[in-house]
TORMIMAR-773329 format. One record per residue: x, y, z of N, C-alpha, C, O in turn; residue in one letter. Coordinates in steps of 0.02 Angstrom, whole numbers, plus 50000, padded with zeros to 5 digits. Layout:
XYZXYZXYZXYZA/...
% end
This chain:
500384994449995500004999950003500405006950005500945007350035M/500155011849975500585018049972500145023650001499535023849993I/500495028150036500175033250072500385040150031500965040850012I/499915044850019500005050549984499725055850032499185054950061G/500125061850040499975067250086500135073450047500685074550023L/499605077550042499725084250011499465090350066498885090050087D/499865094950084499715099950131499495105450081499855107150034V/498905107950093498615114450067498555119550116498725118650174G/498295125450092498225130650134497715129950196497765132750250G/497205125550173496595125250214496655118050251496595117650312T/496785112150209496835106350234497355100950214497545101050155H/497585097050249498135091750227497635086450203497195084750243A/497655083550140497365077550117497825072450117498415073050100D/497535066950137497965060050153497545054250121496945053850132V/497865049950083497515045050044497985038650070498545039150096V/497635032750058498025025850072497765022050013497165020650007L/498215020349971498095016849905498345009549903498895007949925L/497975005849878498134998349860498054996649799497875000749756G/498184989549784498034987349719497254987149701497074986949642N/496804987249753496174987849741495894994549732495294995149719E/496304999949739496095006549729496165010949795496565009649840G/495775015749794495755020949856495465017049914494865015749914L/495855015249962495655011050031495405015550073494865013850099I/495645021450091495515026350139495725033850126496245034550094K/495445038850144495675045250141495405048750203494905046850234Y/495785054250217495565058050277495825066050258496275067750220I/495425069750293495695077450288495865080450360495465079550406K/496355083350368496495086950427496665093450421497035095450376V/496365097950471496535105250456497245107450453497625105550497P/497435110850408498155114150412498225119750464497825124450469T/498815118850504499045123950548499535126750514500055123450513D/499525132450481500065136250448500665137250494501225136150471P/500595139150550501065140050609501475134150633502005134350664T/501135128750613501395122050634501315116750587500965112050606D/501575116350530501525111150480501775104950496501595100050463L/502245104350551502545097350567501905094250598501725088750577F/501545097450646500985093750674500475092350631500115087350636T/500425097250584499785094550533500005088350487499555084650467T/500555087350472500815082150429500895076150474500815070950443V/501025075550537501165070050582500455067550599500305061650602L/500025072750609499275071250625499015067250574498695062150588S/499135069450502498815065850450499085059150448498705054350444G/499735058550449500035051550448499805047050503499695041150490L/499705049850568499455046150619498805043050603498735037050609E/498275047250581497695044950573497625039950511497255035150515K/497955041250460497855036550398498215030050416498135025050381I/498565029850465498925022550473498515018950530498645013150544T/498015022450562497705018850614497355011650589496965011350542E/497525006850624497255000150607497624996550536497364992150501G/498164999250529498514996650461499144994550487499494998250521V/499304987950468499854984650489500474987450453500484987550392K/501014989950492501544994050457501834989550396502014992050343P/501854983150408502254980050352501904980250280502194978750228E/501174982250286500794982450226500964989450187500804990350128R/501264993750221501394999950184502114999350149502604997850183I/502175000550085502805000050052503095006750030503675007050009S/502685011950035502885018850008502495024450036501885023650041R/502755030450056502535036150083502735041250038503325041650020I/502265045650015502485051849974502195058550004501585058950011V/502595063650023502405069350047502455075349992502905075949951L/501885079550000501945085749971501755091050012501175091350032S/502195095450029502035100750083502295108050048502685108850001T/501915112950091502155119550075502565121950125502565128050132T/502895118750159503405119450210503925125250197503995130350231L/504325123050135504875127250119504565133750072504795139450073T/504095131950038503725137750001503565143650057503795149350052T/503155141650108502965146250160503565149250194503525155050214N/504045146350201504675148450232504945154250193505135159450220A/504965153350125505245158750080504775164450068505005170150059I/504145163350066503655168650054503605172550111503565178650103V/503605169950172503635174150233504315176250254504385179650305Q/504795174450221505515175750238505665173050316505975176450357K/505435167250327505575164550391506085158150385505925152350394K/506715160450367507195155750358507885158250386507995164250398Y/508265153950394508885156450432509365160550395509345160150334S/509765164050422510345168350381510805163350356510895158050386P/511095165050301511435160550250512135164850233512095170750215V/512695161750238513275164850207513345162150129513175156450112G/513615166850087513725165650024514355167650003514545173250017M/514735163749969515385164749950515395163549869515305157949844I/515495169049835515465168749757515975170649718516185176449723V/516265166049672516885168249636516705167649558516525162549529S/516825174449531516575175349462517145175049412517065172649356S/517775177649436518245179049387518295185649354517965190349376G/518665186549305518635193249272518015193649232517685188649216P/517855200549214517335201749171516645202549199516225205149163G/516475200249266515875200249295515935202749369516355200249406I/515485207949391515505209349458515045205549493514445206149482D/515295201449537514745196549571514245199649616513715197149635P/514485205949631513955210249677513285211349639512765212949668E/513335210449574512645211949535512205206049552511605206949543V/512395200749572511935195549590511875193749664511705188249687F/512045199149698511995198449771511325196549803510835200049793C/511295190449846510725187649871510485189649941509895189549958T/511005191449980510805193350053511375197350083511835199050046N/511385198950144511835203750181512525199950193513055203050194S/512515192950201513105189650213513425186350148513545180350142H/513555190850104513725189250037514375190750023514485196850025Y/514905186650009515595189249998515895186049933515965179949926Y/516055190849885516425189149822517135186949844517455189249891P/517325182349802518015179249822518515178149761518285176649706A/519055178649768519545177449715519525170549686519215166149715S/519865169249627519805162149598519435162949531518935166449527G/519705159549477519285159049420519455152749383520035150549382S/518915149749349518945144049305518605146549236518105150049235I/518935144349177518675146549115518065141449103517865137149142D/517835142849040517235139049022517385131548995516925127648985H/518035130148986518275123248973518495119549037518665113649033R/518485123049099518665119949156519375121349176519615118549225G/519705125649141520445127249155520485131749205520075136249205R/520995131449259521095136249315521395143349286521895142849251E/521175148549294521485154849265521755158349322522305161149317I/521385158449386521665161449451521515156449504520975153649508E/522035155449545521905151549606521515155549659521505161749660P/521215151549702520805154649761521295156249810521825153049812I/521145161749858521595164749914521345161349971520815163149996D/521685156249995521505152950059521445157450116520965156850154Q/521895161950125521875166150183521195171450174520955174250224N/520965172350114520375176650102519745171950129519305174350165Q/519745165450112519215162250130519195160550199518635160150227I/519765159450234519735159250304519535165550339519185165450389K/519745171150312519465177650343518685178650339518335180750384A/518475176550273517715176850265517375171650317516845173150344I/517695165650329517335160950372517365164050439516875163250475A/517805167150459517855170450529517245175350534516865174950583E/517145180150483516625185150476515895180350491515475181650534H/515895175750452515245172250452515135168750523514585168550549L/515665166050551515615163350620515375168150671514935166950712K/515705173950666515515179050713514825182150703514565185450748E/514535180950645513885182150637513395176850658512785177750651A/513625171750680513245165150699512975161650644512535157650657G/513165162350584513015158350525513195150350532513725148150553I/512765147150514512885139150517512925136350447513275131350437Q/512565139250394512455136650330512705140850276512485146550271H/513145138650236513495142350191513345140050112513225134150101V/513355144350065513315142249988513965145149963514215150549979G/514215139949917514855142049881514625141549805514255136949787V/514835145949765514685146549693515275149049650515385155149654V/515645145649614516185147449561515775147049494515385142449481C/515905152549453515615153149389515695147249353515145144849338K/516165143949333516205138149284516305131849322516575127149293F/516115131149382516155124449429515765118549389515925112749399S/515295120049348515085113749321515515111149264515365105949235V/516025114549249516595112549200517165109349241517455104449219R/517325112249300517845110149347517615112549416517585118549428N/517435107849464517295109849531517845110549577517705111049636P/518405110649561519065109649610519015115549657519145114749716D/518815122049628518875128149679518395128149726518485130149784Q/517745125349700517155125749754517375120249802517235121249861E/517735114149784517895109649824518425110949876518435108249931L/518885115549852519465118249892519125123649951519255123950011Q/518775126549921518355131449976517935128350028517905130350086I/517545122250000517245117850043517695115550101517545116350160S/518255112750081518695109250127518955114750180519115112650236E/518995120650169519175125750215518565126850264518675127350324I/518005127150241517345128850272517125122450327516965123450386L/517155116250295516775111050323516885110050403516415107950438N/517455111450429517545110850505517245115850540517205115350602K/517005121350506516725127750547516025128150538515765132250576S/515665125350500514955126350488514525118950483514815113650470F/514005119350493513475113650493513415110850428513485104850419E/513285115350374513155112450309513465117850255513395123950262K/513765115050207513985118250156513745115750083513915110450058V/513305120550052513165118849988513535121149932513745126949933F/513645117449884514075118649822513735119949764513275116049750L/513845124749727513465125949669513425120649614512895119449584G/514035117549601514055112249558513595105849577513335102149536H/513565105349636513105098749652512405101649664512005097249681Q/512175107249660511495109149670511185109449594510585108149588I/511545110949541511395111749466511955110749433512505112649454S/511855107249372512325105849326512275110549264512585109249212G/511895115349269511715120349213512155125849216512335127949271N/512375128549156512755133949155512415140249147512325142549091L/512195143449206511875149249213512055152649280511725151349330N/512565156949283512905159249343512435162449392512405160149449F/512065167749372511545171049420511095165549453511035164749514P/510785161849403510265156749431510615151949474510305150149524R/511205149649466511525144749512511675147949577511675144549628R/511825154749578511945158049648511315157449686511275154849742I/510745160349648510015161349686509865153249710509665151749767A/509975148849662509735142049678510095138349741509795134949783T/510765139549741511105137349806510915141349866510875138849922T/510795147549854510705151349912509975148949941509955147950002Y/509455147949907508865146049933508875138349960508505136350004F/509295134949932509435127749964509655127550025509445123550066N/510205133050040510525133650110510045136950152510045135250211A/509615141350133509155144850175508665140850198508585141350259A/508275136550166507755131650192507975125950222507585122450253V/508625124450214508875117550237508715116550318508485111050336Y/508805120550357508685119950438507925118150448507795113550488P/507405121350415506755119950426506605113050391506235109050419I/506865111950337506705105450306507035100050338506755094550333H/507575100450370507875095650408507505093650470507355087850484R/507375098750505506965097350564506235094650551505915091750596K/505985095550491505395092350471505575085050454505235080350475F/506105084250416506285077250396506375073250462506095067750463F/506745075350519506845071950569506265070650612506205065350643E/505805075850615505135074450647504705068850623504475064650662A/504605068750562504275064850515504575056550531504235051650546V/505265056750523505615050550527505485047750597505275041950600R/505575051150657505495048950714504785046650733504665042250774K/504305050350699503585048750717503395042250686503045038250717S/503635040950622503555034850593503905028550616503655023050606L/504435029550646504805024750678504485022450740504525016450755E/504115027150782503755024950839503215019850819503035015150855K/502995021150765502395017750740502565010450699502155006450676K/503245010150698503585004150671503555004450596503574999250564G/503495010650566503465011450490504165013050466504335018950460L/504575008050451505225009450421505215008250346505535003850317K/504805012950315504725010850238505055018050202505145023350233V/505185017150144505385022650101504965028150101504375027450085P/505215034150120504775041050119505025044950061505635045750053I/504575047550017504785051049965504425058149971503915058950004H/504695062349939504465069749941504325072249862504755071649818I/503745074749852503595077149791504015083849777504125088049821L/504265084149709504665090449686504275094549642503755092449617K/504495100049631504105105649587504025102549512503565104549477A/504415098449493504335094849420503855089349420503775086149368D/503515087849477503025082749471503285075849481502915070949472G/503905075149498504265069349515504395068649585504245073549620G/504645063549615504835062649677505605061249697506015060149652T/505765061249752506465059549780506425056349849505945057649885M/506895052549867506855050749929506935055949982507275060849969T/506695055450034506685060650094507385061250110507565066950123F/507845056250112508545056250122508865061050074509245065550092E/508715059950018509065064349958508775071449971509135076249959S/508255072349990508025079549995508365083750038508355089850034S/508685080150085509145083750139509685087750107509825093050135I/510025086150052510455089450014510185092949959510585096349926D/509545092849942509285097449894508635100449920508165100149880F/508515103049972507835105049998507435109749956506825110349956P/507905113349915507575119049872507045115549813506575118549786G/507225109049800506825105649761506115103749779505715101249739Q/505985105249846505365104249862504915109949865504325109349883T/505205115949846504795122149841504325121249778504495118949723I/503625123849798503045123149741502885115549733502695113449679L/502945112249775502735104449761501995104149761501695099949728S/501695108549800500865108649798500605109049728500255104449708G/500715113849692500455114149623500565107849584500085105449555P/501145105049580501355099049552500955093449573500795089449530A/500745092549637500245086849659499605088149620499285083349600A/499405094149610498745094649571498785092749496498305090249468S/499315093949466499455091449390499475084049392499155081049349V/499825080649436499945073349440499295070349451499155065149420M/498845073249494498245070349508497735070349452497245066549454G/497855074449403497425075349350497625071949277497255071349228S/498245070149283498565067249222498155061349193497985061049134I/497995056549241497555050049209496885051949178496585048249140A/496645058349199495955059649173495965064549111495455066249081F/496515066249096496545071149047496565068148971496805062548963A/496335071448919496335068748851496975067148830497435070848848S/497095062048795497765061148768497745063348686498165061148646D/497295067148670497245069448600497175077248603497095080248550E/497205080448659496975087848654497275090748712497485086748753E/497335096948724497565101448782496975102048839496385102848825E/497205101648901496805101948951497005107549008497585107349029S/496585112149031496685116049073496565112849149496025109949161L/497025113449194496915110149258496815114849308497235119349311V/496275114949355496185119649393496095116049468495635111949474L/496465117349518496425115049583496175120149631496565124049658D/495555120349643495155125449689495175123649752494795119149770I/495605126749796495645124949867495235129949905494865133949876G/495325129749978495155135250016495425142250015495105147350025G/496075141549999496495147749999496755149649931496825155649916T/496905144949889497135146549817496885143149767496595137949782T/496935144749705496855140849643497435139949609497755144649586T/497595133749603498245131749563498045130049490497545126549483D/498355131749439498195130649372498845128449335499425130049349M/498635124549287499105120949232498875119549183498255119649180A/499255117549124499035115049059499415107849041500015106449048I/498945104249021499195097749001499065097148917498535098348888L/499605095248891499545093648810499625085848797500155082848798I/498965083248785498955075948776499245072148841499665067648836N/498995074148896499225071148955499905072248978500155069049024R/500205076948944500905078748971500965086148994500785090848958V/501175086749045501215093649085501775098149041502265095649012P/501615104749043502015109249021502645109749076502585108049135L/503155111849053503795112749097504015120849091503965124249041L/504225122649145504555129049155505275127149137505645124349177N/505475129149069506125126949053506815128749089507305125149088P/506765135349122507285137649156507325136549229507855135049256M/506725137449262506665136749336506205141749372505955146749346G/506115139749431505565143449468505905151449486506495152349501I/505455156049482505675162349498505325164149571504725163749583Q/505785165949610505515166849683505595174749698506165176749711L/505145178649697505175185549704505705188149644505625186449586G/506165191849663506605194749608507195189649589507635190949548P/507145183949624507735178649612507455173949560506905171349566Y/507845173049509507775167149459508255161949478508855162949488K/507905155649483508385150049502508375144649447508105145649392T/508685138849464508705132849418508355127649450508495121949434L/507885128749496507405124049522506915122049468506485126049450I/506965116149440506445113649389505855112449410505775109249462R/505315114949372504675114049392504235114249337504375116849284S/503655111349350503045112049300502885119049300502985123049346L/502605120149239502285127349217501585127749262501125124049246E/501515131749312500975131549347500855140249369501265144649359T/500275140949396500115147549412499575147349473499055144049472H/499775151049522499335151249584499055157649596499415162449586S/498465158649616498145165749636497755164649699497535159049711I/497675169349737497345169849794496605170449793496295175249817G/496335164949762495605164449761495445157749776495695153249743I/495005156349827494755149849844494155149749878493875155049890G/493885143449898493205143649928493125147649995492585149850013G/493775148550033493735151650096494015159650082494045163050133D/494165162150033494425169250024493975173650059493375172250063S/494205178850085493815183550117493485188450065493775190750016A/492805189850086492435193250043492285200850078492135201050138V/492335206850042492235212450074492105217150023492165215549964R/491885224050046491765229650002492205235450013492245238350068V/492555237149957493045243449960492805248449908492685247249849E/492765254049938492595260349895491965257449848491975258049787N/491505254749877490895252549845490875246849797490385245349764G/491485243549794491525237149746491695231249785492055231749834K/491465226049767491525220049794492215217149779492455217149723L/492535214649835493285212249823493305204649860493045203649915K/493625200049823493715193649850494435191849848494735192149795I/494775189449915495415187649917495875194249910495655200049904G/496625192049912496895186249911496925183149985497155177549996P/496675187550031496775184450106496235179250115495675179450089E/496505173950159496035169650185496075171150264496625171150292R/495505172450299495505173750374495205167950412495105168550472K/495075162550379494845156750414494325153650373494195155650316G/494015148550402493395144250365492905148650347492915154250372H/492455146950304491825150350285491355150850350491365146350392A/490995155950355490515157550418490065151350424489845149850480M/489915148050378489465141750381489855136550420489545131850443A/490515136950431490885132050475491205135450533491685133150563Y/490885141450546491235144950603491705150450596491975153150645G/491825152250530492395157350519492205164150529491595164950534G/492575169350533492475175750548492165179650498491755183850518P/492275179050434492055184050383491735179850318491875173950307V/491325183350281490975179750220491495177350170492015180350160P/491335171650138491755169450082491365166750026490765165950034T/491645165249970491215161849911490885155549939490335153749917P/491145152749978490845146350011490095148250038489565145650022T/490205153250080489525156350109488995158350063488395158050076D/489275160749998488775162049944488405156649919487815157049902A/488785150849918488515144149899488015141649944487525138349925L/488135143050008487675140850060486955145750057486395143450064F/487085151750045486505156650040486095154649978485485155249978A/486415152549930485975151349864485685143649871485335141449825M/485805140149919485615133049929485955128349890485735122649883G/486565130749859486905124749822487265120049872487255113949862I/487595122649925487855118049977487355118050040486955122350057M/487475113150061486935110950123487235109450190487035112750238Q/487665105050198488015102850269488415108550298489035108450298E/488045113650322488395119250363487855123950390487265123450375G/488115128250427487635132950459487425139050414487695144550418D/486945137550374486685142750325486515149150353486625154150319R/486215149750418486105156350448486655160150472486575166150482E/487225157250482487835161750496488095164350430488405169650430R/487985160550369488215162350308487725169350283487955174550259S/487075168050296486645173050278486785179250315486815184550284V/486875179250383487105184250429487705188550397487685194650388K/488195184650382488825188050360488655191550285488855197050268G/488295187550250488175191250184487685196250181487685199850131L/487245197250226486755202150235487115208550242486905213450210N/487715209250287488035214250286488405217050214488465222850197S/488575212750189488865214750113488395216750077488525221650043I/487785214150072487205215850025487015222550047486865226550002A/486995224750113486745231650135487305236450113487135241950091A/487965234750117488385239650091488385241450015488575246849991E/488145235849979488045237049900487385238749888487255240249830L/486945238749929486215240549913485835235949873485445237849830G/485965229349888485585224249843485345218449894485505218249953I/485005214449866484735208749913485225202949920485765202749890G/484985198249963485405192349987485545187949916486115186049900L/485065186849883485195182749829485585184949773485955181049743R/485515191849756485905195249704486615195449736487045193549696D/486845197049796487455197249819487835191349816488425191449798V/487475185249836487705178649838487915177249763488475175249748S/487435178449720487585176549647488215180649621488655178349583A/488195187449648488755191849625489445189349652489945189449616K/489475187349710490185185149743490275178249703490835177849680I/489945173949692490135167449663490255168849587490705165749558F/489925172949559490085174849484490725177849481491135176149438N/490845182549526491475186149526492205182249537492755183449511L/491985176949588492605172949603492735169249534493305169349511A/492225165949501492335160949437492585165549383492965163149341C/492405171649381492655176549324493415177449336493825176649291R/493565179349400494285180349413494705174649401495265175949380K/494555168549411494845162749402494905161349331495435158849312I/494445162649287494435161849218494895167249184495235165849135L/494885173449213495345178249181496065176149197496485175949152A/496205174649258496875172349269497155166949232497765166449222E/496665162249209496845155749172497005158349103497475155949072A/496645162949080496775165849014497475169749005497845168848957Q/497595174149058498225176149066498835172549059499315173949023G/498745166949105499245161849107499305158549031499875157749008M/498775156648995498825154648929499155159048889499585156548853I/499055166448885499265170548851500075170848858500435171348808N/500315170548923501035170748941501365164548909501895164948878R/501015158748918501345152748891501415153448815501875150448787I/501005156948781501015157148707501465163148682501605164248623N/501665166248732502175171948717502885170348712503305174648698S/503065163048725503675160048730503685154348699503155151948681K/504285150948684504285143948667503915139048712503955139948773P/503565134048686503205129248729503545123448741503675119648694V/503755121848811504085115648824503665111348873503445113248927Y/503575104748845503355100048888503895096348928504495097448919T/503665091748974504145087948999504495082748954504965079248972V/504225082848897504585078148840504975082448794505535080548777H/504755088048771505115091048721504945098048703504445100548727E/505305101148664505165108248654504665107748592504815104048546L/504085111248591503605111548537503615118048512503265122448536Q/504055119048456504225124948425503605127348389503275123548354E/503415134048399502875137348361502175134048383501655135448353G/502195130148430501485128748458501125133148498501355136448544Y/500485132948479499965137948516499505133748555499145129348531T/499535135548622499135132048672498445134548674498345140548681V/497915130048667497165132948659496715127948685496375124648647C/496695127048752496325121048787495565122748773495335128548771P/495215117148763494465117848757494155113848823493575114448844K/494695109648852494485104948908494685108248970495235111048972K/494275108149023494525109949093494325104149144493765101649149M/494885102549181494735097749233494805101149298495315104449309L/494355100749340494285104649399494315099249459493935094449461V/494825100549509494835096849574494935100749632495055106649621L/494915098949690494945102549755494295102349785493785101049752G/494305103849850493715104149889493085106749859492615102849853G/493005113349836492385114949805492255114549742491785117549716P/492715110149705492685108349634492025107549605491905110749554A/491525103449630490965101849597490445107749589490025108449544P/490565111849643490115117849649490325123749596489945127849571Y/491045123049585491195128749537491225125549466491255129449419F/491225119749456491205117049386490775118849342490955120849287A/490095118349361489535120749317489525127349295489405128949236K/489675131849350489695139349327490365141449290490345146449255H/490825138549294491475139049250491205137849185491255142349144L/490935132349169490705129049100490215135049078490285137249021E/489745137649117489305142449088489555148049072489305150949024K/490125151049107490415157449084490955157949035491225163149016L/491075151149014491725150048964491445146648912490835145648912S/491895144248857491875140148805492195133248834492275128748794D/492355132448895492655125048907492165119848920491595120648944F/492435114448902492025108048925492265106348981492825103848982D/491915107149037492145106749115491895099549140491325097349135V/492545095849174492335090149203492685090249266493225093149271S/492395086949319492705086949389493075079649381492855074549354V/493715080849416494165074749421493875070249471493735072449527V/493775063349454493525059049504494015058449562494625057849552P/493705058549627494055058949682494295066149693494845067549717G/493865070249677494075077649664494425080749731494925084249729W/494055078749795494295081749848494945079149879495155081949929G/495285073849851495855070949874496305069749812496835066749821V/496165071849753496535070049692497305072149693497735068749666A/497435078449728498135080349739498535075449774499095073949755N/498225072649827498565067049872498725061349828499275058449826A/498185059749790498285052949750498895054949701499395051349699I/498835060249666499395062849618500085061949654500535058649628G/500145065049719500845064249742500955056849762501535054749755A/500495052649786500645045749792500915042349733501385038349736A/500615044149681500705039649620501315042549568501455039649516L/501575047549587502135051349552502785047049556503015044549607A/503035046749495503705042349493504345045949514504295052049512R/504855043749530505465047549541505775050549477505815047149426T/505965056549479506255059349424506905062349439506995063549498T/507395063849395508015066349402508345068449336508125065949284C/508885073149333509165074749277509955073549286510235073149341E/510255073049224511055072049228511255076749173510975076749119V/511755080749188512115085249135512795082549131513125081549182T/513015081249073513665078049064514075082849018513775085948974L/514675083649024515065087148976515765083848961516075081249008F/516005083748901516585080248874516975086248836516695090748806A/517605085548842518135089348805518605084148784518975081648826D/518615082148720519015076348703519775079248687520275075748686T/519765085448677520505088148664520885087448729521475085748733E/520485088948779520885089948845520795082048875521085080348927R/520395077848839520375070348871520065069248927520325065948972G/519425071948934519005070549008518175070848978517945072848925F/517905068349029517085068449027516895069049097517125064849135V/516535073149118516335075249176515635076449191515275078749146T/515375074949250514595077349274514785078449345514735073949387A/515025085149362515235087149425514655086649473514785085849533P/513955087249450513375087349496513315079649525512955078449573E/513675074549493513645067749503514245065549533514285059549545E/514785069949550515425068649576515745064249527516035059349551K/515755064849459515935059649406516475063449360516305068749332F/517025061249353517545062349305517885057249275518085053049315T/518035056249213518345050349192518765052349130518535056549090E/519325049649122519735050549054519545047849002519405041949008R/519485050748938519255048648880519785049848828520225054148835V/519705045148761520135046448712519845052148653519265054248656N/520235053748611519945058748561519345055948518518945059748491K/519305049348515518735046848481518075046148510517585043448485D/518135049448577517465048648618516945052748581517055058548563F/516345049448569515885051848523515275054948557515215054148618S/514815058448522514185059848553513785055048576513465055648628K/513775049548536513455043348559513675040748629513305038848675K/514425040948627514745037848694514445043048754514275040748809D/514415048948741514155053348794513495052848819513335054148877A/513065050748771512415049948774512315043248824511905043148871V/512735037748807512715031748841512895032448911512585029548956D/513475037048922513705038348986513245041749026513215040149085K/512845046649002512415049849036511855045949054511585047149108A/511615041449017511065036849029511255031749091510845030049133Y/511885029849089512255025349137512205029049206512035026049257E/512365035549205512355039649271511605041849292511455042649351L/511185042749244510575044349255510155038049294509765039149341L/510315031549267510015025349299510265025349371509855024749416K/510935026049386511215025149443510795030449493510495028549543Q/510825036949471510505042949516509815041449529509595042649585K/509435038949481508695037949487508625031949539508245032849588A/508935026449532508885021349586509085023649655508745021949703L/509665027649662509795030149718509305034149752509255034049814Q/508945037549715508375042549747507715039049746507215042549747R/507665032149744507075029349751506705026049700506215022449713G/506945027249637506555024149575506525017449572506955014149600A/506035014549539505945008049518506175006649455506055010949414N/506505000949434506734999249371506185000049318506295002749264L/505574997449336505004998249289504755005149269504375006249223D/505015009649311504825017449296505395021849275505415027849289D/505825018749244506455021949220506335023349144506605019749103L/505945028149127505765030449062506315037049052506205042549076E/506805035649020507345039849010507305043548942507025040948894M/507585049348939507655052248871508145057948873508295061048925E/508395059148809508885065048811508535070848791508155071248742V/508715076248841508315082548828508725087048783508455091248746L/509405085948786509895090848751510435087248727510635083148768E/510735087348674511385084448643511725089548600511505090148543E/512205093048617512625096748578513345095348568513685093548616L/513575096148512514335095048490514615101648455514295104548412Q/515225103948476515575108748443516345105848429516705103448473F/516505106548364517165105248354517625110448368517445116148356N/518235109248394518815113148414519295112448361519585107248345M/519365118948333519965118848275520545122448287520495127748317V/521135120148267521765123248277522095123448203522255118348174R/522165129348178522405129448108521865127248060521335130248055G/522015121548022521585118247979521375111448009521085107347973F/521505110248064521395103748096520915103948151520945108348194Y/520465099148151519985097848210520335094348263520535088648254T/520435097548320520815094748378520445090948433520715087548477T/519725092048426519415088948480518695091448475518525095748435G/518285088648517517575090848522517345092148595517525088748643R/516905097748598516515098748656515915096448645515585098148596N/515675091348700515055088648698514615089648758514845088148813I/514045091748753513635092648815512965089148802512595090548754R/512835084448849512205080448848511765080648914512035079548969V/511115082048909510685082648963510185077148955509865077048903K/510075072549003509585068249003509145067249061509405068949115A/508575064949063508145066249116507745058449126507815054249082Q/507365057049184506895052649193506215056849191506085061449229V/505825054449141505115057949129504715058149181504655052849212K/504365063849204503915063749257503245059949233503025060249176P/502985056649281502355053049259502135047949319502435047949373G/501665044349307501385039649359501735033449362501995031249311L/501765030449417502125024449430501715019049394501095019149395I/502125013749359501635008149321501315003949362500845000649340H/501515003349426501114998549470500415000149471499974995849466K/500305006849478499605008849475499395012549414499005017349416F/499655010149361499455013649295498755013049275498555016249226N/498325008949310497555008949289497195013449339496605012649353S/497595018549367497275023149418496675025849392496185025449430V/496585028749335496035031049304495405027149312494875029549332A/495505020749294494925014549294494715014049361494105014849368D/495065012949417494825011549485494615017049518494165016249559W/494855023349509494615028749534493975031749507493555034349543I/493905031149429493355032849400492645028449429492105030849444S/492855021749429492325016849449492145017949526491645015049548S/492515021749567492415022849629492245030749645492235033049702D/492125034249591491985040949595491275043349629491175048749658S/490835038249619490125040549647490205040349721489965044749756G/490575034649749490635034549820491105040249849491005042749905R/491555042049810492025047349831491655054349839491715058149887L/491235055349776490995062349783490375062949826490155068649836C/490035057449855489555057949893489815059149969489455062050011N/490415056949983490695056850046491195062850059491295064950116S/491495065350006491985071150010491735077650033492115082450037L/
% end
């Protein structure tokens, strides 16, 4: 059996899956001030009465690291950055404890200027005096030769709890993005490690010594142990869970717009023939552009529990959520209360909803029924407008799926898949207001947790060969090997696949789920005089995001069970 857990802004959804389908599901309230307890409570309840040996896999999707960054509640970090000549590293400054350093490697991995060990030791003393425990180190071309990052790390290791090296965080050649990516990995490390240890100890007390995986922003998973060294990859895993939960129900012949309507936010994404779109560069966090690989998603502050108010005579919804709907004891009116007032939703305190909405109606000078319809209509229209904006942005640049670049492709979805707590109530009205063919994802209330549970392990490998200098390297994988001048692009692809397979298995993949592919293969001849003296070869390969094969019939058994699910969620 498999457990999937997804933490949303309002609830944490937890599912227990087996060969026979969805065995059990629960929802626990999310405490944004104590996500540890939220997760542990969900795992405690879903495993009640279940023999530990029957559980083979646990997958978690949490907003822990995302919230830490959004709220700026993370530990101070030291950054040591070496760029070499031509670039002022201060241009890419991430924080107050940011130190440019000497040293330089060129684009082929040759040392141009050595590091100054005394300078690094002096920086380390400043960081220790400031109480810094976690440090990021980034040298411009360390993905071609990591020696200088490793030398700096050797000086720092005895003085700091954790040192993150840029070449190990990402194998991509993008200096400013690698700086930001390393910084955020170091910044969220303490809170992620605390979370990891709390979950592990809790499960061990229950006798659950099973592989724990965590969902990444690209819709794949990695083992919890691996995530300790790459905590930044857990950022924005929530929207990825929504996408993975809808894949089995999308059309394999057309595009689909996915909407996960929760209590706090609505997350949206596009599928092309069941394949998610990919953000080819990486997540942007505020002003910082990173190399954290992610699906192309968009989140807005509109959900079933968004606060409704009147400002300057106009109706406003969200982005704040001040609690549950008034029908469930909350403090302010919400779109959910509008549904109660209109008689669309039943199981709650309608009188409280009516009382809250009457005050809004009085401010607008209209009746209860009109204000309820106006609130619900505005919420749906705002969601549709944001979805169209996302589609327009996607079409303004090259379209990348997790499989390939689709040059010149225009995204124009006609089908909409809706999931999340209030999904059935929004679906009909969204269809009425748009040209979309709208359907509710079976298991809509916990589809994101199901998506997390069934996501396969993913990873990437970037490999670089310089046949003139006689080496092939993948610094992110701590791999370097001598090669002859006849080392070819095919040899590079074969070696990349070999490293990718090793990496995927180490991160918890099953051999049956290793759908590998080459994302990029480039070769440039090096010429001296009239002769080719060698080749520069670059290969990037990945394990495709998707659902694990063991439960490949997920659509069949969830669809057949959808009646019971929809009646009880």
